[in-house]
N, C-alpha and C positions, 0 to 999 in steps of 0.2 A: 851869272847863274840863271839856269832854263829857264823859261814860265812851266807850267804845268795846268794841269784841272784833275777832276776827282776820278777823273774816268782813268789816272795813273793805276789808280788799286786794283781796275781789271786784269794787271799786270801780275800780280804776286800769289806766289804758286802758294796757297795757303791750306793745300790738302796734302800737301808734304814740307811740314815747319822741319822735319828731323830732330821734334823735343817734345816730351810731353808736362802738363803740367804737375803739378808738385803733392795735389792730392793721391797720388797711385806710382804704380811700377806698371811699366808692360814687360811681353816677353813675346820674340818672335820665334817660333817654331816653323817645325819643316809644318807644308799639308797635312800630314799624319797626327801634329801633334806629338813630334818624338823627341827630336832633335832639339834646343835651342842654338838658333841662328842671331840670334838679335837681342839686345838687353837695353833697358832706360838705363842710363847713368846711377840711377836711386835706389835697382831693382833691388840687389844683395840685402841692403841696408836697409828698404822699406818691408824685406820680408823676413828679415832678422836673423841672415846666414851671414856667418865669416868672411869666408869666400868674396870677393870683390868680382873676380870674372866667369861670368854662365855662362857665357856665351861658348857650343861645342857639349856642354853636360844634356845627360841624358832628361828629359822636362819630369820622369818620375823621380830623378833622385832628389830635383829641387821642391818640390811639390808632395812627394811622396805616393805609392801605388794607387791608392784611393782616391785620393781625390783628382787627378791623373784620368782614372776610371770610369770619374762621371764627368770630367771636363769633355772627353773624350764623346761617354752618349751625351751630352750635350750640344757638343760640335757637331754629332750626327743629328739632332733633333734642329738645328738651324738652318730654315729652305734657303737662305738670301743671307748678303752681309749688312744687310738692314736690320736684319733678326737677331744680333747673336744668342748664342745661348747663355742664360743666364743662373748663376751658384751662387743667390744671397746666403752670406754666415757660413763659408767654408770652412771648416778648420782645417789647418795645416798642421799632420802628426812632424812635419820635419821639424816645425817651429814653436807647434803651440795656439799660433796667433788665426784669429778669423779673421777672412775675409771676405768682399762680395766679388767677387768673381765674372767677366763674361766675357766670350771667344766666341772668334767668328773668319770664315776664312775668307781672304781677297789676296791673287795675284797671287794665288800658288803661295801662300802663308799662313798659317794658323795664329793670331794675335789675341795673345791672353793679358787682357788691361787686369789688374788686383786693386783693388782698393778695402783701407779700412773697417768693421764695420761696426758700426754705432750701439751700445750697449743698447741704450732706452729709446732707439728710433724704432719705425715701427714692423712689423713683425711680416708683414703682407702688404702688395702694394692694392688688395682685395678691398681693403677696408676704405683708403683714399681714394680709391675710384668707382666705388661703388656711393660713395656720400657723393661724392663730387657729378656723375651722372642722372645720383637720384634729382638732385637741388635742381636739374637744367630740363626735367621730365618734362616740365607745366608749362615751358614757354610757345606763344602759339607765331609769334615773326620772328623774322633777321637781326630787328635790333633789340626785341627783348634778350634776345640771346644773348648778343653781342654785349650788352650792356651786363647783366647778370655772369657771365665767365669771369670777365677781368678780378669783380670783387670776389665770386669762390672761389677763385686758383687761390688770391691774397687770400681768403680766411685758412686753407688747409694748410698754403708753403710757407707764410707769415713770410714774405719778401718787404719791403720798406714801399715798391710800387711794382706793380700786376697793370699794364698796358695790353692792347689787343690794336696789330699793327695793320692793316690794310695799305697792299701793293693797289697804284693805277700802275695803267696801260703803257707807262715811260719810266717806271720801275722804282717810281719816289713813291714816296707812304707819308701817309698820315695817321695820326694817333685818334681811333675813334670810340676809344671807351677806355674807362681809366679808373682804377681803384689806388690809393695808397696813406703813407700819413699825412695826418691835420695838418702837419707844417709845412710839407711839400711845396713849389709850386707844379702849376698844374703843365702840363704838355697834351691834356686833349685840347681837340681841332688843330695840334701841327702841325704844317706839312713838313718831309725832311726827304731829301736830295736824292734820287737815284744812287750818286756814288759816297752815301754814307754806309750804304749797303751795296757794294758790286756784287757784278754781273754772277763772278765763280763762286763768291756770300750766295745765292741766291742760288744756285745748282745746287750747293753742300747741303742747302737746309733743305732738297728737296729730296735729295741721297738719303740723309741721317736729319733727320727731326726734334733730335732733342738737339740743343748743342748749351753744355754748360762751362763758366767761365767762375771758378770758384775764388782768384783774389790774380786783380786787374794787374798788383804792383809785384802778384811770386813769383818764386825763383823758377826756370823751365831746364830740365833736365834734357839732355841732348839721349839720341838714339846713338848705340855701340854695335857696329860700325855706320859709322853714314850712307856707304854704299855697298851693295852686297857684291856680290861673285861677276855679276853684270854691270855692276858700274851705276845702280840703279838705288836711288834716297828711297824707304818707305813709303808707300802711300797708306795716308792715315784716313780716309775721307771716310771712314766708320764707326772711327774709335772716339773712343768718347771722351778720353784722355788726351787726345789733338790741343796742343797747346796751340795758346793764339799769338795772332797775328802782330809784332809789336806796335802798329800801325794801330789796329783796335785794341789793343788794351790803353796806347796815349788819349784814342778818342773817349771810353771810358774814362779815363781818367779825369780827364778835360769835363767832362759833364760831371763830377764830384762821385762815380759807382764805384766802388771793390769788386760786384760779385754781381755774375749776370744769369740767367739760362733762360734759352729760346726753345720755344714750342713752335713747329712748323702747324700752320694750317694750309690743308692741301685737300684742294677740293674738286673733282672731276681731274687732277692728273696734274691741275696748275698751282703754283707757289701763291695763294688767294691773299698769307699775309703771317703776320707769325704774332702770340703771344708770349711778350718781351717783360721779364721780370727785371726788377730792380733792387738791390741789397747795395748798401753804403758802409758796409762793415762785409769783409774777408764773408765770404759763405759758401758751401760746399754741401750740392743734398743727398743724400742717402740713394743705394739703389734703387731699393723699396719707391722711392717719395718719385722718383725720376721716370720707374717703370707706371707708375699713375700719371702722375703728369703728362705720358705720352699715350697712355688710355684715354687718359680724357680728351688731349688737342685732334685724337683720331675721333670722337665720338664728337666732338666741338664739331668739328669738320662735315662729317656724316648728317648730325643735325641744322646745320648751316647750309650745306647742298640742299638736304630735305626740304628745306620751310622757302627756302629760295625756289626749289624748283615750283611747290606746293603755290608758292604767290605769281608764278608764268602761267600755272596755269590758269589759278584759278583768271588771269587778266585773257586768259586766251578762250578763258568760258564767258568770259562778259563780252569780250568780242568776238564769239561768235554766235550770242545770243543777241549781237548787236547790229550784225552783220545778216543773221539771218529775220529779224524782224525787219530789216529796209529790203529786205528782198522780199517778203511776206506783201511787204505795206507798196511794193514797186509789181506787183505781178500785172496790174490793171492798166499800169500810166503809158501814154501812148507819145508827153512830150518828156523826155528825158531833163532834157535842161529844166525845166519847171521842177518837176520831182525835187532833184540835183538841189534846187537854189532853195526849195520849201524841207531842206533838212539838214542843210550847211551847220546851223546851231548845234545839231545833233551829233556831230563827228567828233567833238571831245570826248565821247562819253568809248570811245574808242579809245583815242590816242589822247593825252595832254596836250593841249595849246593856247594859247591867248585868243589865234583868230584863223577863219577856214575861207578862204578861194577858190572861185571855181573860173577855169578859161574855158570853153565851150562854145566850136563852132565862131569861136573869134571875140564871143561877148563874156565880158568878166564881172561876175557877180562875188561878193561878200561879206565877213560878216564878223563883228571884232574886230581885236590891233593885225591889221595888215598893212603893208607898203603905200603907197598912193596910186593908184590907178595910171601914172605916165609911167610908171618904174615897171609894172608888173610885162606889157612886150621885149624888151632885152631878159630882162629873168625868165619868161618861156624860151625865147631862142639860147640863152643859155642851156638850160636844162636839155632842150633838144642837140645840142653838141655835145654834154657830157655825158648824157645817160640816156640815151631815143631807147623808148619802151621798160626802162628798168626803173623803183623808186628808188630814188637819190634824198640822201641826208647829210644835212650841216649845221654845228650848230654855231658856224662861225663864217656866215655870207656874202660878210665883205671882204673875207678872205680870197674868196672867188669871183663874187663882182662887185670891184673898190667901190664901184658907183651904190652901193648897199649900204653903205657909211655913212649915208646920210638920214637913213630913215633906221639904223640899227635899234633906237629907242622901241620903235612900235614893230621891228618883227629883225631879230637880227639872225634868228637860224631857221629853217625850214625843212619841211620833209615834202616829196616833191610824189607823188599817184599819177601814175600816166592812165590817160582813159584808156588808150587805142595805142598803136604802132607809132601810127603818123606824129611826128612832135608838136603839137599841137593841143592838146585838150590835156588839160590837167585837174587836179583835184592837189593844192599845195595848203598846208599845213604851219602855222607861223608859228613862235615863241618869241617874246619876250626878252630884250636886253636885260641881264641877269648880271649887276657888277656888281662883284663879291672881291673883299678883301681877304686873299689867303695867306695863314701866317706861316714863315720857314722859322724850323730851328733853327737860324740860322741863313747868309744871305747867298742861294743858289748858286747864285752863277760867279759869285766871285773862285777866283782862281787863288793857287797857292803856291810857293817855291818851294823847290828838289832840295830834298832834309837831309841829314846827316845819314840815313837807310839808304842813298842812290837816285835813283830816277826814278820814285816811288815819291807821293805827295806827303808832306808834315802833315798831321792832322789837326785839323782848324779845331780854334784852342774857344770863340766864340759862339756860344748857342743861343746868345740874344734872340727873342723873335725877330725876323724881318718881315715887314708886309709889303706884300704884292699887290697893285689892284690891277682885276681883269673888267677888261671894258670887253664891246661890240660881240659879247659872246650871249646866248642863251643854255638855259639847260643842257644838256647834251645829252639826244636821242638814242635810249639802248635799244640792244638787238633785236630784244622783245617786241616795242616798239618798230623798229621797223620790217621786225615778221610780222605784226599785226594790221605793215602799210601793204605786206606785201601779198594778206590774206584781204586785203580790200582791194586793190588792185583786182582780181581775180572777178572777187561778185562785182564789183561797179563795170568791170568789162562784159560782165553776164546782163544786166542790168540791161545796158547800151545794148547787144547786141538781141537781146529777147524783146524791143524797143521795137526792131524793124520789121518779124516776127505780129506782132500784137496793131501792128498800124494795118496791118491785110487781115488780119484775123474781125478787129474791132467794130470795123464797116459792116461784115455780114452779121456781127452779134447786137451790132445795134439795134438792129430794125426787130428783130426777136424779142429783143430785152423788154423794149419799148409796146409790143403788142402784152406780153408778158404781166407789166406794171397798168396798164391800162384793164384787164382781165381783173386786178388784183382793187382798184380801183375803185370798179364798177360791181363787183363783189361787195368792200366795205361799203358802198355805198347805197347799194338797195339793202345789205342789211339795216342797216340807221331807220334808211325810210320805211322798214318793216315795223320796229321798235313804234319808230311817232307812230304807223298808224293803228300798232294794238294802242297806245297812249288815247287818242284824239277818237279811236270809232266805240271802245268800250260801254257802254251802254250808261245811260246815269238815270236818275230818280227824277222821273215827271216834275218834281216841284223846285228841280237845283236851277238856282237863276245863272242867267248868260253867262252873267257877271262873274258869279263866284266858278261858273263849269270852266274858263278862258283864263282865273287865276289856275286854278288847280292846276290846268295843261300849261300854262307855260313853268311853274314849279317844278313839273315832271320833267322839260324840258332840258331847262337848263341846269335840274340835276345830273341830269346825260350829258351835257354838255361839260359841267365840270368832272365828269367820270373822264370823257374823251382829253381833257385839258391836264389832266393830271397824269393819264395815259403817254401823252405826247412828250408833255415837257420831264415827265421825271423819267425818262428813258426807258420806256417801255410800262410803266407802274405808276403806284404816288402811294404814297402814307396811310397810312389808317386812321392815325391821330388827325392828321390835315383834312381827313374827310368828314369825320364828326366836326372839326371844328368849324369845318368849313358850311357845312350842312344846321348847325347850331347857331351857327354863328347871328343871327337876326334874336336871336333869346338870351343872350349872354348878357345882358345893358346888365344883372345884380351880378356879380361876382360869384356871390354863392349859391348859387338858382341850380346851378348844373356842375356837376362836380367826372370830369374825367378824367380815367387813368386807365394804365397797362406801358407793357414792355414795345419797344419799335417794332412796327411789324410794316412791312411793305407787300402791296397785294397786286396780282399780275393783272394786266388792262382788264381781262373778261371778268374776273371777279371783282375789279375795281368798277366796274360801268353797271354792275348787277348791285351790290351791295350801297352805293350810288342812290338808286331807286328806292331801296327798303328804307335806309335808314331817313332817307325825304319822306314818308308815307309817314313813318311811326315819328317824326317831327310834327311834320304838316299836324298829323292828329292829338299829339299833346298841345299842340298850340290851339288846335279848336275845343276840342272835348277834353282833354286830360290834363295834367301836369302845369304845363303850361300856361295854360290859359288864365290861372290865377298866379297873385305876388306869393301866396302861402305854395305853391307848387314847388316840389322838387324833384329833378331828375339824375338817377347816379347810371353810370355807361363805364363801365372796365372789361377788360377782354386780358386774357391769360392764354400760355400757350401748352398745351394737353402734350401726356404724355406719348403718342403720336403724330405729336408738330400741328396739331390741328388747332387755330384759332376758336378758342371758344369766349362769345362776343357777348355780355348780361346788360339788357334796358330795364332800369326799375322808376318808376312812375310813384310819387306819393304827395299826399300832401294837396290833390289837387279835388275835381269833383265828383260825387260818390262816382263808378266804374258799371258797367251793365254792357254784356257780348250784344255785340249789333244785330240784327234781327233779319238781315238779309246777308252776302258776304257783295262786298262794290270790287271794283277795280284795286285799291289800295290796302282792303284787307288778303285780293288776292295774292296780289305782286308780295306784299310781308312774307305767307306763309307757304308760298309755292315756289318762288323763282330762284332760291339759292340750292334748294335740294331739288331742281328740274335741270337748273345749268351748272349745276358746278357739282352734284349730290354728296350735296353737305345735310345743315338738318335750320327748320326753323319753328322754331312751338312760339305761339304766344297765348297768353295767358290775360284775362280780362278781372282782375281780381277788385274787388270793391271801392280797395285802397289804391287801385291804379290799375294804370297795363303792367306786366311782366313779360318782356321776349327772351326767348337765349335764341342765341344766332351760333354756326358752328362754320369756319371755312377751311375744307381741305387745305392742307400741307403742300400740296401738292397746288394751291393758287396764292401760296402768299412763300415769303421768306422772314428770318427772323437777324437781322444785322447785331450785332455784336453792342449789348448795353453798357460794359463798359467803355468803346469808344465818343457813344454819347454823354458818359455820367459827368460830374465834375472831378476834377481834377485831383486829388487825391495829394497830401501835404508831404511834402520831400520823406524819403526814409532815410534813416540812419543821421541826421542835423540832432546837437544836444536841444536836449529838453528848455536848458534854462540862458542860450547865449551861443556866440560862436564858438569855436575852436579854439581851446587857450593855443595853440600854436600856429595858430593862421599868418601866413605872411611872417612867423622870424624863427630864426636860426637859432639852432639848438646842437649842444652838447652834449656827446653820449658818449659813458664811457664804460667800455663794458671789453672784458678781459677774454671774453668769449663768442670768437668771431661771426659765427652762425646763429647766435643769437643778437647780438647787435643787427648781422642782416634784416631779423624781422622785425625791434623794435625799428627802424629805421624805416622799412616799409609801410611802418602801423603811424608812422609821425609824417613819413610825407604825404598818407591818404589821410592825415587830418588836417593837409594845410601847411605843414612847415614848409617853411623858403628855403632853409638846408641844413642838412644834417652830417655834422661834421665827429667822425666814430672813432675816439683815442681808444688806445690798450693798454696803456699805463697811463701812470703821475705822472712820470717826465716827456709826455708826449703829450696829456693835459694841459701841464703847467707850461710848455712850449710854445702851444696853439693859443694860450692867454694870454701869453708874451704880444700879438698879433692881434688881439682883437678881442673884446668878448662879448658872448654867447648870450640873446635872450632869455632864454631857459637854458637849464641841463637836468642830463639824468645820468646819477652816478649809480654804479654798480657798488655794493659797500667791500665786496672782498675779492681782490684783485690778486688772485695768487699770494704770495706773502706780503702784499700791501694791504692798505688800505685806502678808498679814497677823501680820508677827511683833510689832507694838502687842498684839495683841489676847492671840497665845499668850504674850507677857511678863506682861499682864497675870494670865491661866489658870495662869500657871507661878508667882505670884506668890501666888495663892489657893488653888497645890495642889488643880489639878480638873483631870480627866484629862481629854487632846481628841489628835485626831487631825488628819493633814494630806492635802489631797485636792491631787492635782498631774497635769499631765497628759507631766512629763518623766520621763526614766526611771531619771536618777540622782537623788541624793540632794544635789548639790554644791546644787543652787540652792534649798536650803527655807531660811527665814528666819533660822530659830536655830538654828547649829550645834552650840549646849554644852546643849542639850536633848535628847536622844534621844527622842523625839514621831514613833511608827509612823506610815507613811506609806501611806496607797492610792493605786492608779496608776488614773486615768482612762483610760477610761471602767470604770465599777467595777458592781457586780455585790450584790445583798444579804448571796450569802453573804462575798462581801469584804471587802462592808462592816461587817457583823456581828465578821468572825474580826480586823478591824483595832480595831476600838472596842473586843473582849472584851479585845483586847495593851495596850491602850493603858490601862487598868482594872488587871490585874496588876500593869502598868508601876510606876504609881501605890504600888498596895501593897507 
């Protein structure tokens, strides 16, 4: 027996199976839908007609004039076979039966498909689609969209398992999101080989976005006649009733799946993946449900593409800002090598990596995790051969350079950015080895023998997880990252080219710049000397002792020095509070004597210098003649921001000797009263009250800034934490029994936000009891009424196991609780996170 692998599936003509599934019938007419050319073997019985052979009869005779008229109108509206004309709940006058009918043209045929309408099914797909789309309108990231989609579609369609399945470039796939019954094993994170969904099946998913399997073990009804007049079978590419490959049916049965539905996810014209729905008993979706699922799939694909593109644009914006800043900072550099070496650690902001290396003019520099220095020359030589002057990326360097296997733990992948057309200068971004275990749903390398279906495979029967360890590879470089590297290449080459221009320009500019600096320094020194001259030369009283005069001069010069220090160290200014604390530091021996209060305020250098001298004079006079000259004296300094942004400062002395206005104006008095109005255009008023000096100073808004007070305040207590202890479900497993899945989704989000480790959702007592057989939860939330049953069996099982639980109900009293002999707490619907948390805590306390 010949040995074949799974690619034999690719030869199966699944678009011409020659039969349909059992939940409908099919009629094939001429392109104008006048005469029936073919039929499914069950067509007459399914439609309720006595005669068996409908081939050759007019369609109006079989279905009736009015239905055929509507059918032809629908066929006219249908622009392409992937968008068939749909007529839900169409009653045939010939039999009185009501059907969901779809019709499409393909290859010269009008193909009519009929399915029985479900009396209690949805009247319109719009409400389904509206609910599905509305629940996803708030998502912000592709990951959030993918996670929400599986749960939401399961809530609406009620399949046992719904998965989001993403294809890789090689055709293999991975289950990236899943919503399932609580008692089923999880497929999340598992990989499946490309042969599980062969190439021609993926092509059909592109053409026909909905694929329904109502019963994997169901009968198949052949198309009669099998071949048309030209000897061709019926192409059923766009038919929803198209029968399923026996191989695929056996594949599903080997998984225990009885029914399935797949919704294609098509992004930018390519098959991104599938929304795969599995059920473990036969199940057929009505036309309206399929329409809603198809609309949802298209919305999901559009939203996924939009959010992915948004992420790409955001990454591009970050890269452009990074490159713009890099170019801006390189404008005046004359040493490009030193410039790039100084910025190596910033390149992970452009593209995520673990190490960066620079080979420029034969010199090697590096940052982070990189290969050893002796491995770089061979690597650069290799890059010069494979991609001279172009960006090159690989996530498995050892496949291209075998010697790289020796340092794969440090650098398994590289993104090489050339800095010149010569194969010598490169910026190299490295990623370390990412050893990962890939879980496959069966061995992807396993081969199979030809089976009873001929030269095709017998479907594999084992879906046990097969683990493969992947080594010597890094995280792959995405196309977006390669594009960013190409942008960086252009920017860095521009920097290199500008270096030559700058070297010639810089020589001429250096002399002019030095001359300018000398002139500015000369100007500032003269200003400082002029201020000092004014301090020294201002006339003093004849009786002033030389020692006191010298001390006064020294204090004023020290204040000026403090102002210049703060202006330099404070990046061009200084803090008002620090100025007061520095000038009043000698008098702070008793902390109760001086009170300083006011919001954060920062002064410009000019204002800081002027105010430093003013405060020094006020403090010196207070220490000599005022409140600070006695132990009983008090000084209060405070400031506030006015409506116009000015700083209003109040200086109040009290408890000192009696004060009188001076008989003559000295330098200090003139400095306090005139310097702020003259130099800053502010206000300075001083009053010699008998109880102490009072001064009002106003600094204009142009000379100060007001930092955010919240940034310097004490951190506030965390918001949202319970006042009486940790969350009642923190780190716990929770059973949620709720038959309304949209409500269950909301409660699940509440529980997870409260810190629950896991939430198992069950919609029926049977499902919950099955879950309890596999393990008991730490706590449970039980909906009282579950359709025709109550949660009493589950509650009694939890009572016997001494596990806390609460009841959830929409009734106002407790008379409807399923067990009256157990005082379980009750939360009333609709409930909030706070109410749920309080009730769960009550349940825990009651059990203890």
